[in-house]
N, C-alpha and C positions, 0 to 999 in steps of 0.2 A: 504494500500500500504506500509506503513512503516514497518509492520510486515513481509510482503513478502520480502521487501528490506533487512531487518535485517537477514532473513533466508538465502537469497542469499549471503549476506556478510559473514555469518558464513560458508557457503559452500566454498566461495573463500578463507577463512582463513584456510581451511584444514579439517573442520569437515565433515565427510561423512553423518552423520545423526544428525543435530543440535537438541539440547534439548531446552526446554523452558528456562532454565537458560542461555544458550548461547544467545538466542534472547533477553531476558530481559537485559542481561549485555550490549549488543550492543546498545539497545535503551536507557538505562540509561546513557551511555557514552555521549549521545548527549542531555541529559536533558528531555527525554520522559519517562513518567511513563507507564509501560506496563500493559495492561489489560490481565489478565491470561486466560480468555475465548477466546479472539482473538488469543492469542499465541497458545493455544491448537488447535484451529480450523485450523490455518495455518499449524501446524506440522502434524495434522491428514490428511489434504488434500494433503500435499506434501511428506509425509514420504513414502519412498520406490519407488518414481517415479524419473525418469530421468529428470532433469531440462531442458536439451536440448530438450527432447520430449515435455514437458509441454509448453515450449516457442514456439516451432514450431506449436503446436496445436493452441496456442493463435494467432499466426500470421495468420494462416488459417482462424480463426474466424473473425479476424479484416479485412482481405481482402474481406470477404463476405459481410461486412457491406456497405451500400450505401455511396457514397461520400457526402460531405457537400454541394456541388454545387446545388443539387436539393432542398434542404430543404428551403432556403429563398424564392424561387419562390412559393412553396406550402404554405408557411406561409403567403405570401402576398395575398392569395386568388386567385391565378392564374393571377395576374396582368401581363400586357404586359411587355416585357423586357425593352421597352422604358420608361415606367413609373418608373421602378426600377432605371434606369440610371438617370432619372430626380430627383428622391428622393435623390440619392447620391450626385448630384450636389448641391441640396438645402442644404443638411447636411454640405457639404464642405464650402459653402458660410457662413452658420451660424457659423461654427467653426472658420472661418477666422475672422469674425466680432467679435466674442467673444475674440479671441487672441488679436486683435487690441485694444479692450476696456480694456482688462486686462493690456496691456503694458502702456496705457495712465494712468490708475489708479496707476500704480507703482510709477510714478514720481509726482503724485498729482498735475499736472499742473506746476510744477516748474522744470526748467532746471538747470543743474549744473552751466552753465555760463550765465544765463539770467540776 
């Protein structure tokens, strides 16, 4: 992603066809050492393509992906929705207990004005 982002930044900076040196310069400005093979790959894949077209194709692909709502039910082995809600309640109770115990540990049993 960082290589694609650097490519896009070079485009925004006015380069019509960013070269590997442009991408490496952008990455080095934020302390990232560029991998030459990855830079070449990004340039070869995006060179000569309209970025607007590439982005719209990507949006279409993302819209075809299933939403995250169905995955947890499938991962639970088809458990009933009530069971999932019950598990969430249990997790919240445990989290609240953990927070309470951490706050008690912070003052080590001593109050400021005890």
